[in-house]
C-alpha positions in Angstrom: -81.3 -14.7 -18.5 -83.1 -16.0 -15.4 -84.2 -19.2 -17.1 -80.7 -19.8 -18.4 -79.3 -19.3 -14.9 -81.8 -21.7 -13.4 -80.8 -24.3 -16.0 -77.1 -23.8 -15.4 -77.3 -24.0 -11.7 -79.9 -26.9 -11.4 -78.2 -28.9 -14.2 -74.6 -28.0 -13.4 -73.4 -31.6 -13.1 -74.9 -32.5 -16.5 -73.2 -29.4 -18.0 -69.9 -30.3 -16.5 -70.2 -34.0 -17.4 -70.8 -33.1 -21.0 -67.9 -30.7 -21.0 -65.6 -33.4 -19.5 -66.7 -35.9 -22.1 -65.9 -33.6 -25.0 -62.6 -32.8 -23.4 -61.6 -36.4 -23.1 -62.6 -37.0 -26.7 -60.4 -34.1 -27.7 -57.5 -35.5 -25.7 -57.8 -38.8 -27.5 -57.6 -37.0 -30.8 -54.2 -35.5 -29.8 -52.6 -38.8 -30.5 -53.2 -38.2 -34.2 -51.0 -35.0 -34.1 -48.8 -34.5 -37.1 -46.9 -31.6 -38.6 -46.6 -30.2 -42.0 -43.1 -28.7 -42.2 -43.3 -28.2 -45.9 -43.6 -24.5 -46.0 -44.1 -24.5 -49.8 -46.9 -27.0 -49.9 -49.6 -24.8 -48.6 -48.3 -21.9 -50.7 -48.6 -23.9 -53.9 -52.1 -25.1 -53.3 -54.8 -22.9 -54.9 -52.1 -20.6 -56.2 -51.8 -20.5 -60.1 -48.1 -19.8 -59.9 -47.6 -22.5 -57.3 -49.6 -25.0 -59.2 -47.5 -24.2 -62.3 -44.4 -24.9 -60.3 -45.8 -28.2 -58.9 -46.8 -29.3 -62.4 -43.3 -28.7 -63.8 -41.8 -30.7 -60.9 -44.1 -33.6 -61.5 -43.5 -33.6 -65.2 -39.7 -34.0 -64.8 -39.9 -36.0 -61.6 -37.8 -33.5 -59.7 -37.9 -32.5 -56.1 -36.5 -29.6 -54.2 -32.8 -30.3 -53.8 -30.6 -30.1 -50.7 -27.7 -27.8 -51.3 -24.4 -28.5 -49.6 -22.0 -25.5 -49.8 -18.4 -26.7 -49.2 -15.8 -23.9 -48.6 -12.0 -24.0 -48.3 -9.9 -21.7 -46.2 -8.6 -18.6 -47.9 -5.8 -19.2 -50.3 -6.8 -22.8 -51.1 -8.5 -24.1 -54.3 -10.5 -27.0 -55.4 -8.2 -27.2 -58.4 -5.6 -28.7 -56.1 -5.8 -32.6 -56.3 -5.9 -33.0 -52.5 -8.7 -30.5 -52.0 -10.7 -32.0 -54.9 -10.2 -35.4 -53.1 -11.7 -33.9 -50.0 -14.7 -32.9 -52.1 -14.9 -36.4 -53.5 -14.9 -37.8 -49.9 -17.8 -35.4 -49.0 -19.6 -36.5 -52.1 -19.3 -40.2 -51.2 -20.3 -39.5 -47.6 -23.4 -37.6 -48.6 -24.3 -40.3 -51.2 -24.2 -42.9 -48.5 -26.7 -41.1 -46.3 -30.0 -42.9 -46.1 -32.6 -41.3 -48.4 -30.1 -39.7 -50.8 -30.9 -40.7 -54.4 -28.1 -38.8 -56.2 -25.5 -36.1 -55.7 -24.5 -33.6 -58.4 -20.9 -32.7 -57.8 -18.2 -31.0 -59.7 -16.0 -34.1 -59.4 -17.9 -37.0 -61.1 -18.1 -40.5 -59.8 -16.3 -41.8 -62.9 -13.6 -40.4 -65.1 -15.2 -39.5 -68.5 -11.8 -39.8 -70.1 -11.1 -43.3 -68.9 -14.3 -44.6 -67.5 -12.6 -45.5 -64.2 -14.1 -44.7 -60.8 -13.0 -41.5 -59.3 -12.7 -42.3 -55.6 -11.0 -39.9 -53.2 -7.7 -41.7 -53.4 -7.7 -41.7 -57.2 -8.5 -38.0 -57.3 -5.7 -37.2 -54.9 -3.2 -39.0 -57.1 -4.2 -37.1 -60.3 -1.7 -34.5 -61.7 -3.0 -30.9 -61.5 -3.3 -30.6 -65.3 -5.6 -33.7 -65.4 -7.7 -32.1 -62.6 -8.0 -29.0 -64.6 -9.1 -31.0 -67.6 -11.7 -32.9 -65.6 -13.2 -29.7 -64.3 -13.1 -27.9 -67.7 -14.9 -30.8 -69.4 -17.6 -31.1 -66.7 -20.8 -29.7 -68.1 -21.9 -28.7 -64.6 -18.7 -27.1 -63.3 -20.0 -23.6 -64.0 -23.0 -24.3 -61.8 -21.1 -26.0 -59.0 -17.7 -24.2 -58.7 -17.3 -20.6 -57.6 -15.3 -18.2 -59.7 -12.5 -18.1 -57.2 -12.5 -22.0 -57.0 -12.7 -21.7 -53.2 -16.3 -22.9 -52.9 -18.1 -25.9 -54.4 -21.7 -26.8 -54.3 -23.2 -30.3 -54.0 -26.8 -30.6 -55.2 -28.4 -33.5 -53.3 -31.6 -35.2 -54.7 -33.6 -36.7 -51.8 -36.1 -39.6 -52.0 -39.8 -39.2 -51.2 -39.0 -38.2 -47.6 -37.0 -35.0 -48.3 -37.4 -33.7 -44.8 -36.1 -36.8 -43.1 -33.3 -37.0 -45.7 -32.3 -33.3 -45.0 -32.2 -34.0 -41.3 -29.7 -36.8 -41.9 -27.6 -34.9 -44.5 -27.2 -31.9 -42.2 -25.5 -34.2 -39.7 -22.6 -34.8 -42.1 -19.4 -33.1 -41.0 -16.0 -32.5 -42.4 -12.7 -31.8 -40.7 -11.3 -30.0 -43.8 -14.3 -28.3 -45.4 -16.6 -25.7 -44.0 -20.2 -26.9 -44.7 -23.4 -24.9 -45.0 -26.8 -26.5 -45.8 -29.6 -24.8 -47.6 -32.6 -25.7 -49.9 -36.3 -26.1 -49.0 -35.9 -29.6 -47.4 -33.4 -28.1 -45.0 -36.0 -25.4 -44.2 -38.7 -28.0 -43.7 -36.5 -30.1 -41.4 -35.6 -27.1 -39.3 -39.2 -25.9 -39.1 -40.4 -29.4 -38.0 -38.1 -29.2 -35.0 -39.1 -25.6 -34.3 -42.8 -26.4 -34.4 -42.4 -29.2 -31.9 -40.4 -26.9 -29.6 -43.1 -24.2 -30.0 -45.9 -26.5 -28.8 -43.9 -27.7 -25.9 -42.6 -24.4 -24.7 -45.0 -21.5 -25.6 -48.5 -22.5 -24.4 -47.5 -23.1 -20.8 -45.7 -19.7 -20.7 -48.7 -18.0 -22.2 -51.0 -19.5 -19.6 -48.6 -18.5 -16.7 -48.4 -14.9 -17.9 -52.2 -14.7 -18.5 -52.7 -16.1 -15.0 -50.5 -13.5 -13.5 -52.3 -10.6 -15.2 -55.8 -11.9 -14.2 -54.7 -12.4 -10.6 -53.6 -8.8 -10.6 -57.2 -7.7 -11.2 -59.2 -10.5 -9.5 -57.0 -10.9 -6.4 -57.7 -14.6 -6.0 -55.5 -17.3 -7.6 -58.3 -19.9 -7.9 -60.7 -17.6 -9.7 -57.9 -16.4 -11.9 -57.2 -20.0 -13.0 -60.9 -20.6 -13.6 -61.0 -17.6 -16.0 -58.5 -19.4 -18.3 -60.3 -22.7 -18.3 -62.8 -22.0 -21.0 -60.1 -20.7 -23.4 -57.8 -23.6 -22.6 -60.6 -26.1 -23.2 -61.6 -24.3 -26.4 -58.0 -24.6 -27.6 -58.0 -28.3 -26.7 -61.3 -29.0 -28.5 -60.1 -27.1 -31.6 -56.9 -29.1 -31.8 -58.9 -32.3 -31.2 -61.2 -31.3 -34.2 -58.1 -30.5 -36.4 -56.5 -33.8 -35.7 -59.8 -35.7 -36.1 -60.1 -34.2 -39.6 -56.6 -35.3 -40.4 -55.2 -31.8 -40.8 -51.5 -31.2 -40.1 -50.1 -28.3 -38.1 -47.8 -25.8 -40.0 -46.0 -22.6 -39.2 -49.2 -20.6 -39.4 -51.8 -22.9 -37.7 -49.4 -23.6 -34.8 -50.3 -20.3 -33.4 -54.0 -21.1 -33.3 -54.1 -22.4 -29.7 -52.2 -19.3 -28.5 -54.8 -17.0 -30.2 -57.7 -19.0 -28.7 -56.2 -19.0 -25.2 -55.4 -15.3 -24.9 -58.4 -14.0 -26.9 -61.0 -16.6 -25.8 -60.3 -15.8 -22.1 -62.0 -12.4 -22.3 -65.6 -13.7 -21.7 -64.4 -15.7 -18.8 -62.7 -12.7 -17.3 -65.8 -10.5 -17.6 -68.1 -13.1 -16.2 -65.9 -14.0 -13.2 -65.3 -10.3 -12.2 -69.1 -9.6 -12.3 -69.8 -12.9 -10.6 -67.3 -11.9 -7.9 -69.3 -8.6 -7.4 -72.6 -10.5 -7.1 -71.1 -13.0 -4.6 -70.6 -10.0 -2.2 -74.2 -9.1 -2.5 -76.0 -12.5 -2.2 -75.2 -16.1 -1.4 -78.0 -17.4 -3.7 -76.2 -19.2 -6.5 -79.1 -18.8 -9.0 -79.2 -15.1 -8.3 -75.4 -14.8 -8.6 -75.4 -16.4 -12.1 -78.6 -14.7 -13.2 -77.4 -11.2 -12.2 -74.0 -11.7 -13.8 -75.5 -12.9 -17.0 -78.0 -10.0 -17.1 -75.0 -7.6 -17.1 -72.5 -9.4 -19.3 -74.4 -12.3 -21.0 -75.4 -10.4 -24.1 -72.0 -8.7 -24.4 -70.3 -12.2 -24.0 -72.4 -13.5 -26.9 -71.6 -10.3 -29.0 -67.9 -10.4 -28.3 -67.7 -14.1 -29.1 -69.4 -13.4 -32.4 -67.3 -10.3 -33.1 -64.0 -12.0 -32.3 -64.9 -15.0 -34.4 -66.0 -12.6 -37.2 -62.6 -11.0 -37.2 -61.0 -14.3 -37.8 -63.7 -15.5 -40.3 -63.0 -12.4 -42.4 -59.7 -14.2 -43.3 -61.7 -16.7 -45.3 -62.1 -14.2 -48.1 -58.3 -14.2 -48.8 -56.6 -16.3 -51.5 -53.9 -17.7 -49.3 -54.7 -21.2 -48.0 -52.8 -21.0 -44.6 -54.4 -17.7 -43.7 -57.9 -19.1 -44.4 -57.1 -22.1 -42.3 -55.9 -19.9 -39.4 -59.0 -17.8 -39.6 -61.4 -20.8 -39.7 -60.0 -22.8 -36.8 -59.3 -19.9 -34.5 -62.9 -18.7 -35.1 -64.1 -22.3 -34.2 -61.9 -22.2 -31.0 -63.2 -18.8 -30.0 -66.8 -20.1 -30.4 -65.9 -23.1 -28.3 -64.4 -20.9 -25.6 -67.5 -18.6 -25.7 -69.9 -21.5 -25.2 -67.8 -22.9 -22.3 -67.7 -19.4 -20.7 -71.4 -19.0 -21.0 -72.5 -22.5 -19.7 -69.7 -24.5 -18.2 -67.9 -21.8 -16.3 -71.0 -20.6 -14.4 -71.8 -24.3 -13.6 -68.3 -24.7 -12.2 -68.4 -21.5 -10.2 -71.6 -22.7 -8.4 -69.4 -25.4 -6.8 -66.5 -23.1 -5.8 -66.4 -20.8 -2.7 -66.1 -17.2 -3.8 -63.9 -14.7 -1.9 -63.9 -11.0 -3.0 -60.4 -9.6 -2.9 -60.5 -7.4 -6.0 -60.2 -4.1 -4.0 -56.7 -5.2 -2.8 -55.6 -6.3 -6.3 -52.9 -4.6 -8.3 -55.3 -3.4 -11.0 -57.7 -2.1 -8.4 -59.0 1.3 -7.3 -56.0 3.3 -8.5 -56.4 2.0 -12.1 -60.2 2.7 -11.9 -59.6 6.3 -10.7 -57.0 6.8 -13.5 -59.6 5.8 -16.1 -62.3 8.0 -14.5 -59.9 11.0 -14.7 -59.1 10.3 -18.4 -62.8 10.7 -19.4 -63.8 13.7 -17.3 -62.5 15.9 -20.1 -62.6 15.4 -23.9 -59.0 16.7 -24.2 -57.2 13.3 -23.7 -59.4 11.7 -26.4 -58.7 14.5 -28.8 -55.0 14.3 -28.2 -55.0 10.5 -28.7 -57.1 10.8 -31.9 -54.8 13.5 -33.4 -51.7 11.5 -32.5 -53.0 8.3 -34.1 -54.1 10.1 -37.3 -50.7 11.8 -37.6 -48.9 8.5 -36.9 -51.0 6.7 -39.6 -50.5 9.5 -42.1 -46.7 9.1 -41.8 -46.7 5.3 -41.8 -49.4 4.1 -44.2 -47.6 5.4 -47.4 -44.6 3.3 -46.4 -46.5 0.1 -45.9 -45.4 -2.8 -48.2 -45.0 -6.5 -48.4 -41.9 -8.1 -46.9 -40.4 -10.2 -49.9 -38.1 -12.2 -47.6 -38.7 -15.9 -48.3 -37.3 -16.8 -44.9 -39.3 -14.3 -43.0 -40.2 -16.8 -40.3 -36.5 -17.3 -39.3 -34.6 -15.1 -37.0 -31.7 -13.0 -38.5 -29.0 -15.1 -36.9 -30.5 -18.5 -37.6 -28.0 -21.0 -39.2 -30.5 -21.8 -42.0 -30.8 -18.1 -43.0 -27.0 -17.7 -42.8 -26.5 -20.7 -45.0 -29.0 -19.4 -47.6 -27.3 -16.0 -47.6 -23.9 -17.5 -48.1 -25.1 -19.8 -50.9 -26.8 -16.9 -52.6 -23.8 -14.6 -52.3 -21.5 -17.2 -53.8 -23.6 -19.1 -56.3 -26.4 -16.7 -57.0 -29.3 -18.4 -55.4 -30.0 -21.0 -52.7 -33.4 -21.4 -54.3 -33.0 -21.4 -58.1 -35.8 -21.0 -60.6 -36.9 -23.6 -63.0 -38.4 -23.4 -66.5 -39.1 -25.3 -69.7 -38.0 -24.6 -73.3 -40.1 -25.9 -76.1 -38.6 -29.1 -77.6 -39.5 -30.6 -81.0 -38.4 -34.3 -80.9 -38.5 -34.3 -84.7 -35.9 -31.5 -84.8 -33.7 -32.0 -81.7 -30.7 -30.0 -83.1 -32.9 -27.0 -84.0 -34.6 -27.2 -80.6 -31.2 -27.1 -78.9 -30.1 -24.1 -80.9 -33.3 -22.2 -80.1 -33.0 -23.1 -76.4 -29.4 -21.9 -76.4 -30.4 -18.6 -78.0 -33.2 -18.2 -75.4 -30.7 -19.0 -72.6 -28.4 -16.3 -73.9 -31.2 -13.7 -73.9 -32.2 -14.6 -70.4 -28.6 -14.3 -69.2 -28.5 -10.8 -70.6 -31.3 -9.7 -68.3 -30.5 -8.1 -65.0 -30.1 -10.4 -62.0 -29.5 -13.6 -63.9 -26.2 -15.4 -63.2 -26.5 -18.4 -65.5 -29.1 -20.6 -67.2 -28.4 -24.3 -67.5 -30.2 -26.8 -69.7 -29.6 -29.7 -72.1 -28.5 -27.1 -74.7 -25.4 -26.5 -72.6 -24.5 -30.2 -73.0 -24.5 -30.1 -76.8 -20.8 -29.0 -77.0 -19.7 -30.8 -73.9 -20.8 -34.4 -74.6 -20.0 -36.8 -77.4 -22.9 -37.2 -79.9 -23.9 -40.6 -78.6 -24.1 -39.4 -75.0 -26.1 -36.3 -76.1 -28.5 -38.5 -78.0 -29.0 -40.6 -74.8 -29.7 -37.4 -72.8 -32.3 -36.2 -75.4 -33.9 -39.7 -75.4 -34.1 -39.6 -71.6 -31.8 -42.7 -71.3 -28.9 -41.0 -69.5 -28.9 -40.2 -65.8 -27.9 -36.7 -65.1 -26.6 -35.3 -61.8 -29.1 -32.4 -61.9 -32.1 -34.7 -62.7 -34.2 -35.1 -65.8 -33.7 -32.3 -68.3 -35.7 -33.6 -71.3 -39.3 -34.6 -71.9 -41.3 -35.5 -75.0 -42.0 -31.8 -75.7 -39.8 -29.8 -73.4 -36.3 -29.1 -72.1 -36.1 -28.2 -68.4 -33.7 -25.5 -67.5 -32.3 -24.1 -64.3 -31.9 -20.3 -63.8 -29.5 -19.3 -61.1 -30.1 -15.7 -60.1 -27.5 -13.3 -58.8 -28.7 -10.4 -56.6 -32.0 -9.5 -58.1 -35.0 -7.2 -57.4 -38.7 -7.6 -57.9 -38.3 -5.6 -61.1 -35.7 -8.1 -62.4 -38.1 -11.0 -61.6 -40.9 -9.2 -63.5 -38.6 -8.7 -66.5 -37.8 -12.5 -66.5 -41.4 -13.4 -66.4 -42.3 -10.9 -69.1 -39.5 -12.4 -71.3 -40.8 -15.9 -70.7 -44.4 -14.9 -71.6 -43.3 -13.2 -74.8 -40.7 -15.8 -76.0 -42.1 -18.5 -78.3 -39.2 -20.8 -77.1 -40.0 -20.6 -73.3 -43.0 -22.5 -72.2 -42.8 -21.6 -68.5 -40.6 -19.9 -65.9 -41.4 -20.7 -62.3 -39.8 -21.6 -59.0 -40.2 -20.6 -55.4 -39.0 -17.0 -56.0 -41.8 -16.7 -58.5 -44.3 -18.3 -56.1 -43.2 -15.9 -53.3 -43.6 -12.9 -55.6 -47.2 -14.1 -56.2 -47.7 -14.7 -52.5 -46.6 -11.1 -51.8 -49.4 -9.9 -54.1 -51.9 -12.2 -52.4 -50.8 -11.1 -49.0 -51.4 -7.4 -49.9 -54.8 -8.3 -51.3 -55.5 -10.4 -48.2 -54.8 -7.3 -46.1 -57.3 -5.2 -47.9 -60.1 -7.8 -48.4 -59.9 -9.2 -44.8 -60.0 -5.7 -43.4 -63.1 -4.8 -45.4 -64.8 -8.1 -44.5 -63.9 -7.8 -40.8 -65.3 -4.3 -40.6 -68.4 -5.3 -42.5 -69.1 -8.4 -40.4 -68.6 -6.5 -37.1 -70.7 -3.5 -38.3 -73.6 -5.7 -39.3 -73.4 -7.6 -36.1 -73.4 -4.4 -34.0 -76.2 -2.8 -36.0 -78.3 -5.9 -35.5 -77.6 -6.0 -31.8 -78.0 -2.3 -31.0 -80.5 -1.3 -33.7 -79.2 2.2 -33.4 -76.7 3.8 -35.8 -75.2 6.1 -33.2 -74.1 3.2 -30.9 -72.8 1.2 -33.8 -70.7 4.1 -35.0 -69.5 4.9 -31.5 -68.4 1.3 -31.0 -66.6 1.2 -34.4 -64.6 4.4 -33.9 -62.0 3.1 -31.4 -61.3 0.0 -33.5 -60.8 2.1 -36.6 -58.2 4.1 -34.8 -56.6 0.9 -33.6 -56.3 -0.5 -37.1 -54.7 2.7 -38.3 -52.2 2.5 -35.5 -51.3 -1.1 -36.3 -50.8 -0.5 -40.0 -48.7 2.6 -39.3 -46.6 0.6 -36.8 -46.1 -2.2 -39.3 -44.6 0.2 -41.8 -42.5 2.4 -39.5 -41.1 -0.5 -37.4 -39.9 -2.2 -40.6 -41.8 -5.4 -39.9 -44.1 -4.9 -42.9 -46.6 -7.3 -44.2 -46.0 -11.1 -44.4 -48.2 -14.2 -44.2 -49.0 -13.6 -40.5 -48.7 -9.9 -39.9 -50.9 -9.1 -42.9 -53.9 -10.6 -41.0 -53.3 -9.2 -37.6 -55.2 -6.0 -38.3 -58.3 -8.0 -39.2 -57.9 -10.0 -36.0 -57.5 -6.8 -34.0 -61.0 -5.7 -35.3 -62.6 -8.8 -33.9 -60.7 -8.7 -30.6 -60.5 -5.0 -30.0 -64.3 -4.4 -30.5 -64.9 -6.5 -27.4 -63.8 -3.6 -25.2 -66.3 -1.3 -26.9 -69.1 -3.8 -26.6 -68.5 -4.5 -22.8 -68.0 -0.7 -22.2 -71.2 0.3 -24.0 -73.2 -2.5 -22.3 -72.0 -1.3 -18.9 -72.9 2.3 -19.8 -76.4 1.2 -20.9 -76.8 -0.7 -17.6 -75.7 2.3 -15.6 -77.7 4.9 -17.5 -80.9 4.1 -15.7 -79.4 5.4 -12.4 -79.0 8.9 -13.7 -76.0 11.2 -14.5 -72.5 9.8 -14.1 -73.3 6.6 -15.9 -70.0 6.6 -17.8 -68.1 6.7 -14.5 -70.2 4.0 -13.0 -69.6 1.9 -16.1 -65.9 2.3 -15.6 -66.3 1.2 -12.0 -67.8 -2.1 -13.2 -66.2 -2.8 -16.6 -63.0 -0.7 -16.6 -60.8 -3.2 -14.8 -61.8 -6.2 -16.9 -61.2 -4.2 -20.1 -57.7 -3.1 -18.9 -57.0 -6.6 -17.5 -58.0 -8.3 -20.8 -55.9 -5.9 -22.9 -52.9 -6.4 -20.7 -53.6 -10.2 -20.5 -53.5 -10.5 -24.3 -50.4 -8.3 -24.6 -48.5 -9.8 -21.7 -49.4 -13.4 -22.5 -48.3 -13.0 -26.1 -45.0 -11.8 -24.8 -44.4 -15.6 -24.5 -44.0 -15.6 -28.3 -40.6 -14.0 -27.8 -39.5 -17.4 -26.6 -40.6 -18.9 -29.9 -37.7 -19.9 -32.3 -39.6 -18.4 -35.2 -39.2 -14.7 -35.9 -42.8 -14.0 -37.0 -44.2 -15.0 -33.6 -42.1 -12.3 -31.8 -43.4 -9.8 -34.4 -47.0 -10.8 -33.6 -46.3 -10.2 -29.9 -45.0 -6.6 -30.6 -48.0 -5.8 -32.8 -50.5 -7.1 -30.3 -49.0 -5.0 -27.5 -49.5 -1.9 -29.7 -53.0 -3.0 -30.8 -54.4 -4.0 -27.4 -53.2 -1.0 -25.5 -54.5 1.3 -28.3 -57.8 -0.5 -28.4 -58.4 -0.3 -24.7 -57.3 3.3 -24.3 -59.3 4.4 -27.4 -62.4 2.6 -26.2 -62.3 4.1 -22.7 -61.6 7.7 -23.8 -63.1 8.1 -27.3 -66.4 6.4 -26.5 -66.8 8.6 -23.4 -65.9 11.7 -25.5 -68.6 11.0 -28.0 -71.3 10.8 -25.3 -73.1 13.8 -23.5 -71.1 15.3 -20.7 -73.8 14.2 -18.3 -72.3 10.8 -18.4 -69.1 11.9 -16.6 -70.9 14.2 -14.0 -70.5 13.0 -10.5 
């Protein structure tokens, strides 16, 4: 490391200039920032079920609709002319919103009996019997009017900017009707606002909390701030790369800079604390850098590789956003590691160093507590037994969270609107499908489609199935012919193609077993070509998430084990280093199950991330033990004196900094914060106690 130290000190200005140039380039790329609020888009890509859904939408030129649920006060009904007129007013107001292509409503725009326009004033003047006839003759009234006639649904078709259209539609208000908005475009519009808020609010809070924890162990504000610089720059460089490649930020990748900042700061913390010690011993800058690198240089390289490996293990999953999260966080961690190894020492050579760590909060008392915990094997045994018992109880209960809105908090208006729509109309996100259609025998095709609809409606969890077959008895022959020929505009979009009839399945309360029964029926029926939709896609995603959990864990363990074996070249040290992280993973998985968080797109990968991050403590601890072993017995205690505080500080830094995610408007980020508290504290405690317990007792002899 001596030659490296000479290069860094003697060429410090060159190193810093290169760092500054790359930083400015990354800042320039930030102007290309863009968001992908379409939660479904990255779920559909590379997913057979998702691609099936996208193909059906493209075939019938349909988009995800915006649902507007209009509700009357108790005791009132949309069968009353005045109330139906209020619905007509809402229909016209929504139709006038920029970006709205069509509105499917229970009250049509023209009277099918007379051909006259049905504006609100005309509807209000209709006698109640005529209103009843209009509703009874509407082919979509069953879809759009609740059984108690107190609620009505408007299905809004947006243009090619559904997110922008949804944002404008949700601004519509009514003095008479209680409105609730749902549908994927509403989700996307809300997520877009939340992502912007996240990037503005969370990173500064994370940095402030991280700074407070590091100050508690270093005792000097300036050095504490310098610890964070490599990780902050690594995050900035990564975002610069992402935007340079034209990649958009979504609900998963938005957390990439947070992971890089809190996890990429570990190397900087270890180097600064050791550099601080060396500054007490000598004023020679080269010797300060050289001595610090001799002690932590190799561990810094190993921990950078191991943390990156934990994230790279996510590349073996079948879920696109998880792979993207893993790749770019690994890149950012690598950037932060390189900056910690070269740029940070170069910067420290130009900064006066004051050693105040003995007076710091995480000082002698914390060190003595760790020393006491390793003098006997009993604490390690108790911890191990407790973790194994905890995992034995929790692991059998681990499952995938099927909630499609898992990223929203329980009281979020979007979630509330979805739940209300589902309760009243059976599904804020309906399923879509296609019946087989023979254009040479349209009448026979309609009969077969009607029969298949009836059979679907007999299955559990199905409220109703709507298709062109339902129009056969409701429309005159010439209008039905126009529909089948594709010449008639329908409020629910295209229903007919050259070889198929699109249908809409509105579910009631349904279970995974119900969904599987629907898919099985569709696969076995000769009259159903496909049954798909976001509920089907999410069911498939649940399976992929479960598979991602298993494959990423195996890959992460394998990558880290190979790396440690190559570095240590001794099986014993490799096994000793892996033992604490195996216990940490068991704790995390048990906690996911027993806390009720369960597995979702983000929590499913945290355990793999924990492997890459938590192994850092074992690497630095073992390196400190090896360095202290040459001085005789008590080497574990001396290793704790040098590496113990940085390990505890880093674990607390990650946990405390990620507490900032509680300020996130997205529910999943708060869940990640809780999980990382459990994981980091377990990893640090297990590393300190278990590794010492696996070594000869001479290591803890004073």
